[in-house]
Residue frames as a rotation matrix with the C-alpha (Angstrom) as fourth column:
MET 1
0.463 -0.781 -0.418 -74.69
0.774 0.586 -0.238 -188.07
0.431 -0.213 0.877 82.85
SER 2
0.922 -0.173 0.345 -72.66
-0.300 -0.885 0.357 -186.08
0.243 -0.433 -0.868 85.35
SER 3
-0.001 -0.986 -0.165 -69.10
-0.218 0.162 -0.963 -185.93
0.976 0.035 -0.215 86.61
ALA 4
0.505 0.327 -0.799 -70.43
0.622 0.503 0.599 -186.61
0.598 -0.800 0.051 90.14
GLY 5
0.960 -0.125 0.249 -68.60
-0.238 -0.833 0.500 -183.50
0.145 -0.540 -0.829 91.36
LEU 6
0.554 -0.798 0.235 -65.23
0.280 0.445 0.850 -185.20
-0.784 -0.406 0.471 90.90
ASP 7
0.241 -0.579 -0.779 -62.15
-0.849 -0.514 0.120 -184.52
-0.470 0.632 -0.616 88.79
ILE 8
-0.609 -0.337 0.718 -62.58
-0.056 0.921 0.386 -188.01
-0.791 0.195 -0.579 87.31
ALA 9
-0.669 0.354 -0.654 -63.79
-0.736 -0.193 0.649 -188.64
0.104 0.915 0.390 83.78
ALA 10
0.239 0.850 0.470 -67.06
-0.766 0.462 -0.446 -190.55
-0.597 -0.254 0.761 83.48
PRO 11
-0.479 -0.423 0.769 -66.78
0.046 0.863 0.503 -194.09
-0.877 0.276 -0.394 82.09
LYS 12
-0.820 0.110 -0.561 -67.49
-0.570 -0.249 0.783 -194.58
-0.054 0.962 0.267 78.38
LYS 13
-0.759 0.555 -0.340 -69.90
0.401 0.811 0.427 -197.45
0.512 0.188 -0.838 79.06
LYS 14
-0.397 0.723 0.565 -73.47
-0.715 -0.630 0.304 -196.46
0.576 -0.283 0.767 80.02
CYS 15
-0.856 0.213 -0.472 -75.55
0.405 0.843 -0.354 -198.10
0.322 -0.494 -0.808 82.75
GLN 16
-0.047 0.934 0.355 -79.03
-0.091 -0.358 0.929 -197.89
0.995 0.011 0.102 84.23
ASP 17
-0.199 -0.104 -0.974 -77.92
0.857 0.464 -0.225 -198.39
0.475 -0.880 -0.003 87.84
ASP 18
0.710 0.532 0.461 -79.54
0.217 -0.789 0.575 -195.93
0.670 -0.309 -0.676 90.27
ARG 19
0.874 -0.425 -0.235 -76.53
0.231 -0.062 0.971 -196.36
-0.428 -0.903 0.044 92.59
CYS 20
0.129 -0.830 0.542 -74.01
0.981 0.028 -0.189 -195.21
0.142 0.556 0.819 89.96
PRO 21
-0.016 -0.167 -0.986 -72.38
0.535 -0.835 0.133 -191.83
-0.845 -0.525 0.102 90.77
PHE 22
-0.881 -0.388 -0.270 -72.20
-0.022 -0.537 0.843 -190.94
-0.472 0.749 0.465 87.05
HIS 23
-0.803 0.587 -0.107 -75.52
-0.070 0.085 0.994 -192.25
0.592 0.805 -0.027 85.65
GLY 24
-0.100 0.779 -0.620 -77.64
0.805 0.429 0.409 -192.56
0.585 -0.458 -0.670 88.80
SER 25
0.556 0.463 0.690 -78.62
0.006 -0.832 0.555 -190.45
0.831 -0.305 -0.466 91.76
ILE 26
0.625 -0.395 -0.673 -75.87
0.781 0.307 0.544 -191.27
-0.009 -0.866 0.500 94.28
LYS 27
0.817 -0.388 0.427 -73.92
-0.315 -0.920 -0.233 -188.26
0.483 0.056 -0.874 95.53
VAL 28
0.270 -0.823 -0.500 -70.25
0.786 0.488 -0.379 -188.75
0.556 -0.291 0.779 96.38
ARG 29
0.587 -0.118 0.801 -69.28
-0.417 -0.892 0.173 -186.74
0.694 -0.436 -0.573 99.45
GLY 30
0.884 -0.310 0.351 -66.66
-0.264 0.289 0.920 -187.11
-0.387 -0.906 0.173 102.12
ARG 31
0.058 -0.988 0.146 -63.47
-0.476 0.101 0.874 -189.08
-0.878 -0.120 -0.464 101.59
LEU 32
0.782 -0.038 -0.622 -61.87
-0.558 0.403 -0.725 -190.44
0.279 0.914 0.294 98.43
LEU 33
0.329 -0.652 0.683 -59.73
-0.528 0.473 0.706 -193.51
-0.783 -0.593 -0.189 99.11
THR 34
0.366 -0.302 -0.880 -57.38
-0.832 0.317 -0.455 -195.51
0.416 0.899 -0.136 96.90
GLY 35
0.012 -0.346 0.938 -56.64
-0.701 0.666 0.255 -199.18
-0.713 -0.661 -0.234 97.44
LYS 36
-0.808 -0.340 -0.482 -56.39
-0.578 0.621 0.530 -202.62
0.119 0.707 -0.698 95.89
ALA 37
0.317 0.944 -0.093 -59.40
-0.926 0.330 0.184 -204.78
0.204 0.028 0.979 95.02
VAL 38
-0.695 -0.624 0.356 -58.87
-0.703 0.695 -0.153 -208.05
-0.152 -0.357 -0.922 96.88
SER 39
-0.727 0.509 0.461 -62.24
0.410 0.860 -0.303 -209.72
-0.551 -0.032 -0.834 96.32
THR 40
-0.680 0.549 -0.486 -64.70
-0.727 -0.592 0.349 -209.26
-0.096 0.591 0.801 93.47
ALA 41
-0.960 0.268 -0.078 -66.71
0.258 0.959 0.120 -212.41
0.107 0.095 -0.990 94.25
GLY 42
-0.425 0.850 -0.311 -69.83
0.278 -0.204 -0.939 -210.42
-0.861 -0.485 -0.149 95.21
LYS 43
0.138 0.588 0.797 -72.52
0.952 0.142 -0.270 -209.65
-0.272 0.796 -0.540 92.65
SER 44
0.569 0.152 0.808 -72.33
0.512 -0.835 -0.204 -205.86
0.643 0.529 -0.553 92.81
PHE 45
0.914 -0.321 0.247 -69.66
-0.404 -0.676 0.616 -205.06
-0.031 -0.663 -0.748 95.37
VAL 46
0.376 -0.887 -0.269 -65.93
0.213 0.366 -0.906 -205.32
0.902 0.283 0.327 95.85
VAL 47
0.872 -0.230 -0.432 -63.67
0.429 -0.063 0.901 -205.50
-0.235 -0.971 0.043 98.92
VAL 48
0.576 -0.676 0.460 -60.91
0.009 -0.557 -0.831 -202.87
0.817 0.483 -0.315 98.81
GLU 49
0.647 -0.460 -0.608 -57.80
0.756 0.280 0.592 -203.20
-0.102 -0.843 0.528 100.97
MET 50
0.712 -0.422 0.561 -55.71
-0.161 -0.876 -0.455 -200.17
0.683 0.234 -0.692 101.90
GLU 51
0.301 -0.709 -0.638 -52.25
0.906 0.421 -0.041 -200.35
0.298 -0.565 0.769 103.48
TYR 52
0.687 -0.134 0.714 -50.90
-0.185 -0.983 -0.007 -197.62
0.702 -0.127 -0.700 105.72
LEU 53
-0.304 -0.874 -0.379 -48.00
0.419 0.235 -0.877 -197.04
0.856 -0.425 0.295 108.09
HIS 54
0.822 0.547 0.159 -48.73
0.048 -0.345 0.937 -196.65
0.567 -0.763 -0.310 111.81
MET 55
-0.184 -0.934 0.307 -46.05
-0.305 -0.243 -0.921 -195.22
0.934 -0.263 -0.240 114.08
VAL 56
0.643 0.248 -0.724 -45.46
0.566 0.483 0.668 -196.88
0.516 -0.840 0.171 117.48
PRO 57
0.630 -0.388 0.673 -44.08
-0.425 -0.897 -0.119 -194.11
0.650 -0.211 -0.730 119.72
LYS 58
0.860 -0.279 0.427 -42.70
-0.329 0.336 0.882 -196.46
-0.389 -0.900 0.197 122.40
PHE 59
0.349 -0.737 0.578 -40.27
0.574 0.656 0.490 -198.10
-0.740 0.161 0.653 119.99
ASN 60
0.099 -0.251 -0.963 -40.00
-0.470 -0.865 0.177 -195.18
-0.877 0.435 -0.203 117.54
ARG 61
-0.908 -0.316 0.275 -40.80
0.045 0.580 0.814 -197.53
-0.417 0.751 -0.512 114.67
GLY 62
-0.265 0.837 -0.478 -43.50
-0.951 -0.309 -0.013 -197.92
-0.159 0.452 0.878 112.08
GLU 63
-0.685 0.131 0.717 -45.69
0.085 0.991 -0.100 -200.93
-0.724 -0.008 -0.690 111.46
ARG 64
-0.876 0.400 -0.270 -47.73
-0.344 -0.127 0.930 -201.80
0.338 0.908 0.249 108.40
ARG 65
-0.558 0.787 0.263 -51.47
-0.008 0.311 -0.950 -202.06
-0.830 -0.532 -0.167 108.89
ARG 66
-0.936 0.329 0.123 -54.30
0.175 0.132 0.976 -202.94
0.304 0.935 -0.181 106.56
SER 67
-0.525 0.846 -0.092 -57.90
-0.293 -0.281 -0.914 -201.83
-0.799 -0.453 0.395 106.42
ARG 68
-0.884 0.293 0.364 -60.67
0.466 0.514 0.720 -203.40
0.024 0.806 -0.591 104.35
VAL 69
-0.509 0.744 -0.434 -63.74
-0.415 -0.653 -0.633 -201.58
-0.754 -0.142 0.641 103.05
SER 70
-0.355 0.497 0.792 -66.68
0.787 0.616 -0.034 -202.88
-0.505 0.611 -0.609 100.99
ALA 71
-0.576 0.137 -0.806 -67.76
-0.359 -0.928 0.100 -200.72
-0.734 0.347 0.584 98.06
HIS 72
0.457 0.815 0.355 -70.55
0.154 0.321 -0.934 -200.87
-0.876 0.482 0.022 95.47
VAL 73
-0.739 -0.672 0.044 -69.46
0.113 -0.060 0.992 -201.42
-0.664 0.738 0.121 91.85
PRO 74
0.218 0.814 -0.539 -71.68
-0.572 -0.341 -0.746 -199.91
-0.791 0.471 0.391 89.13
PRO 75
0.571 0.056 0.819 -72.08
0.432 0.827 -0.358 -202.02
-0.698 0.559 0.448 85.97
CYS 76
0.979 -0.173 0.105 -70.33
0.003 -0.507 -0.862 -199.35
0.202 0.845 -0.496 83.86
ILE 77
0.260 -0.932 0.254 -67.03
-0.957 -0.284 -0.062 -199.86
0.130 -0.227 -0.965 85.73
ALA 78
0.766 -0.082 -0.638 -65.13
-0.034 0.985 -0.168 -203.15
0.642 0.150 0.752 85.30
VAL 79
0.277 -0.657 0.701 -63.04
-0.960 -0.219 0.174 -204.22
0.040 -0.721 -0.692 88.30
LYS 80
0.519 -0.210 -0.828 -60.77
-0.064 0.957 -0.283 -207.28
0.852 0.200 0.484 88.48
ASP 81
0.921 -0.251 -0.297 -58.96
0.366 0.298 0.882 -208.83
-0.132 -0.921 0.366 91.45
GLY 82
0.062 -0.989 -0.136 -55.70
0.906 -0.001 0.424 -207.02
-0.419 -0.149 0.896 92.18
ALA 83
-0.011 -0.021 1.000 -56.68
0.721 -0.693 -0.006 -203.82
0.693 0.721 0.023 90.36
SER 84
-0.839 -0.218 -0.498 -56.14
0.503 -0.660 -0.558 -200.46
-0.207 -0.719 0.664 92.01
VAL 85
-0.037 0.918 0.396 -59.44
0.814 -0.202 0.545 -198.64
0.580 0.343 -0.739 92.55
THR 86
-0.963 -0.087 0.255 -60.58
-0.054 -0.865 -0.498 -195.26
0.264 -0.493 0.829 93.81
ILE 87
-0.230 0.915 -0.332 -63.67
0.865 0.348 0.361 -195.27
0.446 -0.204 -0.872 96.00
GLY 88
-0.717 0.078 0.693 -65.77
-0.189 -0.978 -0.085 -192.36
0.671 -0.192 0.716 97.20
GLU 89
-0.891 0.398 -0.219 -67.87
0.339 0.261 -0.904 -192.06
-0.302 -0.879 -0.368 100.31
CYS 90
-0.593 0.788 0.166 -71.64
-0.237 -0.368 0.899 -191.87
0.769 0.494 0.405 99.86
ARG 91
0.039 0.688 0.725 -74.76
-0.991 -0.067 0.117 -192.48
0.128 -0.723 0.679 101.90
PRO 92
-0.607 -0.249 0.755 -75.11
-0.458 0.886 -0.076 -195.97
-0.650 -0.392 -0.651 103.43
LEU 93
-0.331 0.439 -0.836 -76.26
-0.863 0.218 0.456 -198.37
0.382 0.872 0.306 100.70
SER 94
0.440 0.438 -0.784 -76.49
0.022 0.868 0.497 -201.41
0.898 -0.235 0.372 102.99
LYS 95
0.984 -0.017 -0.177 -75.31
0.177 0.108 0.978 -202.54
0.003 -0.994 0.109 106.42
THR 96
0.361 -0.930 -0.068 -71.64
0.566 0.160 0.809 -202.65
-0.741 -0.330 0.584 105.42
ILE 97
-0.248 -0.448 0.859 -71.45
0.967 -0.167 0.192 -200.57
0.058 0.878 0.474 102.21
SER 98
0.623 0.382 -0.683 -70.99
0.442 -0.892 -0.095 -196.79
-0.645 -0.242 -0.725 102.39
PHE 99
-0.284 -0.762 -0.582 -68.58
-0.340 -0.488 0.804 -196.37
-0.897 0.426 -0.120 99.48
VAL 100
0.834 0.476 0.279 -68.92
0.117 0.341 -0.933 -196.57
-0.539 0.811 0.228 95.69
VAL 101
-0.138 -0.904 0.405 -66.22
0.717 0.191 0.670 -197.25
-0.683 0.383 0.622 93.10
VAL 102
0.677 0.356 -0.645 -65.59
-0.086 -0.831 -0.549 -194.15
-0.731 0.427 -0.532 90.99
GLU 103
0.476 -0.583 -0.658 -62.47
-0.864 -0.173 -0.473 -195.24
0.162 0.794 -0.586 89.09
ALA 104
0.814 -0.259 0.520 -60.75
0.061 0.928 0.367 -198.54
-0.578 -0.267 0.771 88.35
GLY 105
0.250 -0.820 -0.514 -57.14
-0.912 -0.378 0.160 -198.76
-0.326 0.429 -0.843 87.30
ARG 106
0.294 -0.248 -0.923 -55.05
-0.562 0.737 -0.376 -201.53
0.774 0.629 0.077 85.90
GLY 107
0.194 -0.237 0.952 -54.19
-0.914 0.308 0.263 -204.56
-0.355 -0.921 -0.157 87.92
ALA 108
-0.721 -0.545 0.427 -53.52
-0.435 0.837 0.333 -208.26
-0.539 0.055 -0.840 87.92
């Protein structure tokens, strides 16, 4: 078991997933993002939505924008809809998944 090079404690639950950053061989490198889990309907992935403010220079105003990213969820981390999650960038795991969940917070 490793800390995956992060300042995040490893989950107490163990797993045998090779794509787990704590118990498997996936290396987390690049960006760490925080967002809200909006869909956990997939078998081993979650859709994370992040909101950010984008400035429009012409009108000197800000507008809210949203971005959605798919991320792999290891079996040792439990994620529910509406929970805040931290995801880390890793190698591409499939066509649309290049992130893995490293921490799940409380949520709805």
